[in-house]
C-alpha positions in Angstrom: 96.5 31.9 4.2 96.1 28.4 3.4 94.5 27.8 6.6 91.9 30.7 6.0 91.2 29.4 2.8 90.5 26.0 3.8 88.3 27.6 6.6 86.2 29.6 3.9 86.1 26.5 1.6 84.8 24.4 4.8 82.2 27.3 5.4 81.1 27.4 1.9 80.5 23.6 1.8 78.4 23.6 4.8 76.5 26.4 3.5 75.8 24.5 0.3 74.8 21.2 2.3 72.5 23.5 4.5 70.9 24.7 1.2 70.4 21.4 -0.2 68.9 20.1 2.6 66.5 23.2 3.3 65.3 22.5 -0.6 64.9 19.2 0.2 61.5 17.6 0.0 60.0 14.3 1.7 59.9 12.8 -1.5 63.2 13.8 -3.0 64.9 12.6 0.3 63.4 9.2 -0.3 64.6 9.0 -3.7 68.1 10.7 -2.8 68.6 8.1 -0.2 67.8 5.1 -2.5 70.1 6.5 -5.5 73.1 6.7 -2.7 72.3 3.0 -2.2 72.5 2.3 -6.2 75.7 4.2 -6.6 77.1 2.3 -3.6 76.2 -1.0 -5.4 78.1 0.6 -8.5 81.4 1.8 -6.7 81.7 -1.2 -4.5 78.8 -3.6 -4.4 80.5 -7.1 -3.6 79.5 -10.2 -5.3 75.6 -10.8 -6.3 74.5 -11.9 -3.1 75.9 -9.0 -1.2 74.5 -6.6 -3.4 71.3 -8.2 -3.1 71.4 -8.1 0.5 72.1 -4.5 0.5 69.6 -3.2 -2.0 66.7 -5.2 -0.4 66.4 -3.0 2.9 66.5 0.2 0.9 63.9 -1.1 -1.6 61.5 -2.0 1.1 62.2 1.9 2.9 61.6 3.4 -0.6 59.3 1.6 -2.6 55.7 0.4 -1.5 56.5 -3.0 -2.9 53.0 -4.5 -1.9 51.2 -1.7 -4.1 53.6 -2.4 -7.1 53.3 -6.3 -6.5 49.7 -5.7 -6.8 49.4 -3.5 -9.7 52.0 -5.9 -11.7 49.1 -8.6 -11.5 46.3 -6.4 -12.3 42.6 -7.7 -11.9 43.8 -11.2 -10.9 45.5 -9.8 -7.7 42.0 -9.7 -6.1 41.6 -13.5 -6.5 44.7 -14.5 -4.9 44.2 -15.7 -1.3 46.0 -13.8 1.5 48.7 -16.7 1.7 49.5 -16.2 -2.2 49.3 -12.4 -1.9 52.3 -13.0 0.6 54.0 -15.5 -1.7 53.6 -13.2 -4.4 54.8 -10.1 -2.5 58.2 -12.2 -1.4 58.9 -13.4 -4.7 58.3 -10.1 -6.5 60.8 -8.4 -3.6 63.4 -11.1 -4.4 63.3 -10.7 -8.4 63.2 -6.7 -7.8 66.4 -6.8 -5.5 67.9 -9.2 -7.9 67.1 -7.0 -11.0 69.0 -3.9 -9.4 71.8 -6.1 -8.0 72.3 -7.5 -11.6 72.1 -4.1 -13.5 74.3 -1.8 -10.8 77.5 -3.3 -10.6 81.2 -2.3 -11.8 81.3 1.2 -12.6 83.6 3.9 -11.5 82.7 7.5 -10.8 79.1 7.6 -11.6 76.9 10.1 -9.7 73.2 10.7 -9.7 71.7 14.4 -10.3 68.2 15.6 -9.3 66.6 17.1 -12.5 63.6 18.3 -10.7 59.9 17.4 -9.2 56.4 17.6 -10.4 52.8 16.9 -9.5 51.6 13.6 -11.0 48.0 12.0 -11.4 46.0 10.9 -8.2 48.1 12.6 -5.5 51.4 11.4 -6.4 54.7 13.2 -7.0 57.3 12.7 -9.7 61.0 12.9 -9.2 63.2 13.0 -12.2 66.7 12.0 -11.8 69.8 11.3 -14.1 72.7 8.9 -13.6 75.9 10.3 -15.0 78.5 7.7 -15.6 81.6 8.9 -17.2 82.4 7.3 -20.6 78.7 6.2 -21.1 75.5 7.5 -21.9 73.5 9.3 -18.9 70.6 7.4 -18.1 67.2 9.4 -16.6 65.6 7.3 -13.8 62.1 9.1 -12.9 60.4 8.0 -9.7 56.5 8.0 -9.4 55.7 8.1 -5.6 52.3 8.3 -3.4 52.3 9.4 0.3 51.4 6.3 2.6 50.9 6.0 6.4 54.9 5.2 6.6 55.6 8.4 4.6 56.4 8.7 0.8 57.0 5.5 -1.0 58.2 4.7 -4.8 55.2 3.1 -6.8 56.9 3.2 -10.2 60.1 3.8 -12.1 60.7 5.1 -15.7 64.0 4.4 -17.4 64.5 7.2 -19.5 61.4 8.7 -18.4 59.0 6.3 -20.6 59.3 2.8 -19.8 57.3 2.1 -16.9 58.7 -0.8 -14.5 55.2 -1.9 -13.2 53.7 -1.7 -17.1 56.6 -3.8 -18.2 56.4 -6.3 -15.3 52.6 -6.5 -15.9 52.8 -7.4 -19.4 55.5 -10.0 -18.5 54.0 -11.6 -15.2 50.5 -11.1 -15.7 50.1 -12.8 -18.9 51.9 -16.0 -17.1 49.5 -15.8 -14.3 46.4 -15.8 -16.6 47.9 -18.4 -19.2 49.6 -20.8 -16.5 48.1 -20.4 -13.2 49.8 -18.8 -9.7 52.4 -21.7 -9.1 53.5 -21.5 -12.6 54.1 -17.5 -12.0 56.2 -18.1 -8.8 58.4 -20.6 -10.9 58.8 -18.3 -13.7 59.8 -15.2 -11.8 62.0 -17.4 -9.2 64.0 -19.0 -12.4 64.3 -15.1 -13.6 66.1 -14.1 -10.5 68.5 -17.1 -10.2 69.1 -16.3 -14.0 70.3 -12.6 -12.9 72.3 -14.1 -10.2 73.9 -16.4 -12.2 74.3 -13.6 -15.2 72.4 -15.7 -17.5 69.2 -13.4 -17.8 67.8 -12.6 -21.1 
């Protein structure tokens, strides 16, 4: 009887996995895989540098970082030289990895739930998810994706459905570029990355 029950449970579990896979879409798969990386950071991410090393490849796979880095700088992006654009992309990628590594650490028993998907503007898709953390308030993470030659990629992330990461960074970083110039922008953002590494970020 015990063996039969175990076999039944295994069959039911397999059926549920197959059903979930059948319902998955390319954009939800991208988000799901990225969220799994975030869970691994929460549960056993190691020290800060280890977490950065683990999250950066996942960011490059799931996010259109070049598109996001250009939108963060707004109209000033087109005035940069190819070398400056490459420098900024590297700087922005390092900061984004540091930001995730600094925020997702040291939790027990968290999980992600996909709340739904919907069409966004300009051919984008929106995937709404929720981070469920026992003993803490749930956090909604909403991803906007667009289809690229490499597949669906995240182009923005919204905290609790309203706070746009791109808009937040545009306000913060774009003003530095306009006021103080490109070199000062790199210095300021690299300083923020270092502050995240040492736990002194504001």
